[in-house]
N, C-alpha and C positions, 0 to 999 in steps of 0.2 A: 886801517879801520875796517875796510871792506873785507879784508881777509879774516879778521877776527869774527865778524858777523857770519861769514860763511862757515867757519869752524863751529860756531855756536848752533847754527841751523842744522848742520850735519849731525852734531851730537844729539840734538833734540829728536831728529828723525830716527837715529839708531835706537834711542831710548824707547820711543813709541813703538818701533818695530819689534824691539825685544819684548815689550810688554804684550803686544798683540800675539806674539808667537809663543807666549808662555803656555797656551793651551795644548801645544804639541811638544812640550818639553819631554825629553827622554828619547826622542827620535833623533839620535846623534848622527847616524851615518847618512841621512838624507841631505842632499845638496840644498843650497839656499833657494834655488829655483823650484825644486820639488816641494820644499816647505811652503814657499809662497803660493804655489798652485793649490796645495792642501788647505792653506789658510783661506784662499778665495772660495774654495768649495765649502768650507765651514761657514763662511759669511753667507753664502747662498742658501745653505741649509737653515741657518738662523732666520733669514728673511722668510723662507717658506714656512717655518714653524710659527712665526708671528702671524702670517697670513692664515694658516690653519686654525690658530687660536681664535682669530677674529671670526672666521666662519663658524667655528664650533660654538662661540658665544651666541651668534645669531640662531644657530640650530637649537641650542639648549633652551633659549628663550621661547622659541616657537614650540618646542616639545613640552615645556612647562605649561604653555598656554592651552595645549590640547590634552594635558593630563598624562603624558607619557614620561617615562624615566629618561633623563638626558644621558645617562651613562649606558643605556642599552644599545645605542647605535654607534658608539665610539669605536674607531678602528685601532686604538692603542691599548696594548695589554699592560695593565697596571695592577699592583698588589699593594694594599694599604699596610704599612708597617710603622708603628709609632708615629702616626700623623705625618709620615714622610712618604713620598712617592717612590716605590721601588719598581724600576722599569726593567723589563726582561728584554735583553738584546737579541737580535736575530741569530747570534752565534751561540746562544745558550748561556751567556755570562750575565751576571747581575751588575747593573750600573747604579751606584748610589748617588747621593746628592753631591754638592760641591765640596763637602767636607772630606769625601773619600777620594783623596788625591792619588794614592797608590792604585786604587781600583780603576780610576780613570786612565792612568798611564798604562796599566796592563791591558786594558781594553783597546787602547789606541795602538799598542804594539801588535795585538792580534789583528786589529783592523788593517794596519799597514801591511801585514803579511798576506792577508786574504784579498787585498785590492791592489791592482797595479796602478802606477801613477798616471797612466794614460786614460783611465776610465773617467767618465764625466760624473757619474754618481757613485757613491760608496754604498755598498750593500748588495744583496742578492737581486736577481731580476724580478722577484715577486714582492720586494719590500724596499723601503728607503730608510736610511739611518740619519738621525739628526742629533748633532752634538751642540749643546748649549752650555751656558755658564752653570746651570743647575744639574747637568748630567747628560746622559745619552739615552735616547728613547727610540723606539721602533715605530715607524709609521707604516701601516699596512699597505697593501696593494693600492696604487693610485686610483684604479678604476673602482675598487670597493669603497675607498675613502670618499671619492667624489660622489658616489651614489648615496653615501651616508650623510654627508654634510651639505648636500645641495639644498638651497633654501626652498622651503615649501611654499606653494602658491595658495594653499588654503589653510585655514586654521582648524578645520574639522578633520581629525585624523581618520574617522570612519570613511569619509568621502575619498581619502587618498588611496584606499586599498580596494575600492569597488572595481568591478569588471570594466574593461574598456568599452566605450560606446561604439556602435556601428551605425552609420548613416543609412537611412532608408526613406523612400518617398512615402509620405503619409497624407491623409486627408484630414482637414480640420475646419472648424467653423471660423470664418473670418468676419469679425464685426457683428453687429446686431442683426444684419440681414439674414444670417443663417446660411449663406451660400458656401458650399464646399469649395475649398481652394487647395492648391498644391503648396506644401510647406517644405522647407529644406529636409532632406532625408534624415531620419533618425531623430526627429524632434516633434514634440507635441506643441500645439499652438493653442493659447487661451487668450481671452480678451479681458482686460481690466476694465470693469464697468465704470470705475470712478474717473479714469483718465482716458478711456477709449484707446489704450495702448495694447498692442499685441505682444504677448509674452511667449517666447519659444523656449522650451526646455528640452533637454536631451532625452532620447528614447533608447531603451536597451536593445541589444542585438536580437533578442527574441521577437521584437516587434517587426523587424525586417522580414523574418520568416513568415510571420502571420500575414503581413501585407502582400508578400509575394504569393502566398497560397491563395488569398482571395482573388488577386489579379489573374493568376493562372487558372483558377477554377472558372472564373467568368469568361476567359478566352476560350476554354474548352467547351463551355456551354454554348457560346456563340457559334463556334465552328460546327458543333453537333447540329444545331438548328439550321445553319446554313447548308450543310451537306444534305440534311433531310429535306429541305425546301427546294433546292436546286439540283440535287442528284449528283453534283460534282463541284469541284472548286474552280471550274473554268471561268466563271464570272467574278471570282473573288479578287478584290483589289485591296491594297494596303490601306487605302483611305477608308474602306468599309470597316476595318477593325478599329482604327483610331476614332472614327465617327461613333461607333457603338460604345467604346469605352468612355468617350466624352459624354455621351447621353446617359450612360449608366452611372458614372461617378461625378459628372459635372466638373471634370478636370481635363486640362489639355495634356495629352501624353506624347506630344511630338518630341520632347526631349528624352523619352524613354524608349525610342524605337529599337535601340540595340538590345533591349531586354524583351520587348514584345514580339518582334518579328522572328527571332530564332525559335521562340516558343510556338508561334503560329506555324512555321515551317515544319517543325518536328511533329506536332500533333496532326497536322494535315497529312503528312506522309504516313503516319500510323493509321489514320482513318482510310486512306486510299487502299492500303494493303488488305483491309478487311473485305470480305465478300459484300458487294453492293447489292441492295435489294432492287427489285424491278422498279423502274421509274419511267413515268410517262406523263405528258400534259395533254389533257382533253379539253377542247374549247369548241363548242358547237359541233360542227361536222369535221373538225380538224383534230388530229392526234399526232403528237410528237413523241418520239422515243428518245432515249439518251443518245443513240447514234445520230439522230437528226440534229439534236442540239450540239453534238460534238463538231458539226461542220462550222460552228461559230468560233472554234478554238484556233488559235494561231493564225495561219493564212490559208485555211481550208476553203474550198469552194462551197458556197451555199447550195442546198438542194431545193426542190420545188415545195416540199412540205413547209420549210421554214419561210420561204417567200410568201406562200399563200396565207399562212396563219398570221404572219405579221401584217399582210394587207388587210386581213379581217380586223385586226386591232386598230389599224389606221382608220378604217371606215367607222368603227365604233367611236373613236376619239373625235372624229370630225362630224359626229351626229348624223351620219349617213348622207351628208351633202356631197360626199366624195365617193365614187365607186371604183374599187380596185378589181380589175378583171383577173381571172385565173391565169397563172403562168403558162398553162397549156393552151390558152386561147389562140395565140398567134400561130403556134405550130399547127393546130387544128384548122385554122383559117387558111394557111398556106397549102395544106394537103387536101382538104375537102371543100374549100371555098365557103361561101356564105351559108350554104345549106348545112354544112357541118357544125356551125356554131349558132344557127338560128334559134334553137331552143334554149341556149344559154341565158338569154335575157327575157325568158318568158314571163318571169315574175318581177322583172326590174324594168323600170322606165329610165333608160340611160339619159334621155334629154331633160329629165327633171332634176338631174344632178348638176352641180356647178362645175365639177371637174371629174374627168375620167383618167385613170392611171392604168397603163397597160405595160406590164413587165415583158420584155422580149428576151427569149433565150435562143441565142444563135450558136448552138452546139457547145462552144467553149467560152462564150462571152455573154454577159448580161448588159442590156441597156433599157432605157425607159422612154415610152412615148406618152405624152400627156395631151388631153383634149379639153380645152377651155370652152365650155358650151356658151358662156356669156359673151366672150370675145370671138367665138368661132375660130379658134386658133389651135393648130396642132403643132407641138414642139417636140423635138428629139433631144434627149439627154444621154450623152455617151461619155463615160469616164475616161475613155482612151482617145477622145477627140475624133472619132470616126463619123463622118457625115453620111449616115445611112439614110439617104432621102427615100430610097425604095421602101424601107420599113415604114416610114411615116406615111407614105402614099397608100400603103396597104391598109393602114388604119383609117385613113381618109375615105377610101373607097368603101370600106365596111360601114362607116357611119352614114354615108350618103345612101347606101342600100337599106340600112336599118331605118333611116328616117322615111324613106319611101314606103317600107313595109308597115311602119307604125303611123303612117299618115301625118308625119311631122314635116310639112312642106317648108317650114322656115329653116330647117337644117339640111335641106337637100342640096344647097349650094351656098356660096359665099365664104367658104372655108379658106384659111391661109395656112401654109406649112412653113415652118422655120426650124433652124438648128441653133441651139444656144451654145456658143463657144466659151463664154465666160463663166464656167462652172468649175467646181473642184475636180481635179484630175488625179487619177491613181498613178503611182510610180512603180507598180509591180504588175504581175499578171494574175493575181489571185483575189483581189478585193473588189472586183467589179460588182458582185452581188450585193455587198455591203453598201457600196456607193448608190446602187439603185434603190435600196430600202431607205437610205438616208435622204436621197432626192425626194422620194415619195412622201416621207414623213414631213419634210420641210414645206413641200408644196401644199399638202393637205392641211397643215396647221397654219399656213400663211407666214412661215418663218423664212428669213434669208438663208441662202446656201453658204453659210460661213463655217466651213470645216475643211480639213485638209488630210493628207495621207497620215500625218503623225497622230491624228485623232482617231484613226480607225481601230486600234486595239481597244480603246475605251468604248467606242461605239459598239464593237462586237460584244463586249461584256454587258453593256446596257441592253442591247437587243435580247441577249440570253435571259436576263432578268425579267424584261418586259414580257417575253413569251411565257415564262414560268408564272409570272404574276397575272397574266392574261389582261394586261392593260398597259398603256403607254405612260411613262414617267414624265413628270413636268420638266425636270431638269434635262438640259441638253446632253 
């Protein structure tokens, strides 16, 4: 009984196999294995055809929704003939419907001759061939077909063919306050007054060029004014540019440094190459040229002109409660004695001041001596830690003589001399002059000596600006 059932199953299997292989009838000399392989290929093509039909249905529905012709984008060449689909094969043969069995067989013979059994797909490299129960059709290049039948994301066909958008930083009104804020590049921002929601829309690529032009123009104008005001770019800092742009547009440009700083460098280089007009700063009896101000660049040594004019600004800022003696004072005192500097204080009462500041230039080094008239204390400040007690005693001897000449008996004695060791120290051989000016500034304004060597580059730039502006800035 089991043997009879086995024979019956085998007969049914052969019958089904014979029926399924009928589509390749006429290919007699192929082996069973080759026929089976061809049959599997045909089944794969049929599955792909059904999938493409499904995609085409979706595509045609969306094309109809936007008013376009569904047949205009199809990648299958068809010709209407008596309400039947006449399909042009890639080999130039016409494949009719299922009724045209001889045509189907002839086409398959030609197909078998042009394609080897080892190939995965039947057809040329630029197209695929699909054999179904209704005939043979040509599917165009898969890349072209996928581009044609890809589902659309929008129903508006006009929007699908617009130019691509480019992202750009823009400025827009955020909320009812009217404050300008940064929005994502390439987008416009608007406020829905009913729901207070911010709506952001795409912005065309031309807006990027416009915004960059505005930003570039403003940077150029800022650099022109800066160069005209300070005579060089020595005091320019990156923070100055970002601060100006923030004040100008009320937008934080810290995330756009890679665009701003290259433009600043390029335009600054172009300005420097042009002939610079004569530049000088005149304040009272002091005159600074561009060469004098250039001593504040990098690690140059400061000259007497810079030291003395900055001392003048310190006295003005301290409301003349502090007196800053000329940088040549100590040298003249050492060479000619008290008689050589006696007339230097003819119009100044030193003992009416709360603090005296005396910059000391020792050939290749600057240090500072301060005299507190309230505490009657003389202190030496040296950025290299040198305890030059002799220098401090020279100033003490001068003050006692000056008090005797001016009949200030209270200041003829009772003075104390000290050396302050816990002060900021320099780590190179070039910034002693800058340390002396910063000591003087902090002492005159009553601020603690809280700075270090790493702050000196910024201090140099700040001193440059203060000299050109003829006043001390509030920020440190």
